[in-house]
C-alpha positions as CSV (number, residue, x, y, z in Angstrom):
1,T,59.9,-87.0,45.1
2,G,61.4,-90.5,45.6
3,K,64.1,-89.1,48.2
4,G,62.9,-91.0,50.9
5,A,62.5,-90.1,54.6
6,F,63.6,-91.3,58.1
7,V,60.6,-91.8,60.2
8,D,60.1,-93.1,63.8
9,I,58.0,-96.4,64.2
10,P,56.4,-97.1,67.4
11,R,57.2,-100.6,68.9
12,G,54.4,-103.1,69.4
13,Q,53.4,-104.3,72.8
14,R,54.0,-107.9,71.5
15,D,56.8,-109.3,69.3
16,A,54.1,-111.0,67.0
17,T,52.5,-107.5,66.2
18,C,55.6,-105.2,66.5
19,P,56.1,-103.2,63.4
20,V,59.8,-102.6,64.2
21,Q,60.6,-106.2,64.4
22,A,58.7,-106.9,61.1
23,V,60.4,-104.1,59.3
24,S,63.6,-105.5,60.5
25,A,63.1,-109.1,59.6
26,W,61.9,-107.8,56.1
27,I,65.0,-105.6,55.5
28,A,67.2,-108.8,56.6
29,R,65.3,-111.0,54.1
30,V,66.0,-108.5,51.3
31,G,69.5,-108.5,52.0
32,R,69.9,-104.7,51.3
33,P,69.6,-102.1,53.9
34,T,68.9,-99.4,51.3
35,G,66.3,-98.9,48.6
36,P,62.5,-99.1,48.5
37,L,60.8,-100.5,51.5
38,F,58.0,-101.9,49.4
39,R,59.4,-103.9,46.8
40,V,58.2,-106.1,43.9
41,V,58.3,-109.7,44.6
42,R,58.2,-112.4,41.9
43,G,57.8,-115.9,43.2
44,T,60.7,-116.2,45.7
45,V,62.6,-113.3,44.2
46,I,62.9,-109.8,45.8
47,E,63.3,-107.3,43.1
48,H,65.2,-103.9,43.9
49,E,62.3,-101.9,42.5
50,R,59.3,-100.4,44.3
51,M,55.9,-101.8,44.1
52,H,53.2,-99.6,42.4
53,V,50.8,-98.0,44.9
54,G,47.9,-100.2,43.5
55,A,49.9,-103.3,44.3
56,V,50.2,-102.1,47.8
57,S,46.7,-101.4,48.1
58,R,45.8,-105.0,46.9
59,A,48.4,-106.6,49.4
60,V,46.8,-104.5,52.3
61,Q,43.3,-105.6,51.1
62,R,44.4,-109.3,51.0
63,A,46.0,-109.1,54.5
64,C,42.9,-107.4,56.0
65,T,40.7,-110.1,54.6
66,R,42.9,-112.9,56.0
67,A,42.7,-110.9,59.3
68,G,38.8,-111.0,59.2
69,L,38.7,-107.3,59.1
70,A,35.7,-105.6,57.6
71,G,35.8,-102.4,55.9
72,D,37.4,-100.5,52.9
73,Y,41.3,-100.5,53.3
74,S,44.2,-99.3,51.0
75,A,47.8,-98.1,51.0
76,H,46.5,-94.8,52.4
77,S,45.2,-96.8,55.4
78,L,48.7,-97.5,56.4
79,R,49.7,-93.6,56.5
80,A,46.5,-92.8,58.1
81,G,46.7,-95.5,60.8
82,L,50.3,-94.6,61.6
83,A,49.4,-90.8,61.8
84,T,46.6,-91.8,64.3
85,S,48.8,-93.9,66.3
86,S,51.6,-91.3,66.5
87,Y,49.1,-88.5,67.3
88,M,47.5,-90.6,70.2
C-alpha cells in the first residue's frame, strides 16, 4: 500500500554481519532518514525513489553469487528469511 511499516530487526552476533548496523550505515549514506529503504542507485547517486522488486531480486541474486551460496534467491528470500529468524 506504500504506507510503510516499522519492524524490529534482530541484531547480528558480529558487527560485520549485523543487519541493524548495515541499515544504519545505509541510512547515513543516503542522507535522508525517511523514504524508501531500497532505492535506485545510478552510478554514485542515490535517488529518492524505490527500487523495482525485479531490481531487488537481481541484487539479492548477485550478492548470493558473490557469497558463494547455491540455490535460488530473490527479494522474497529477504522476507522469508527474516520471518524464519524472527520465529526461531
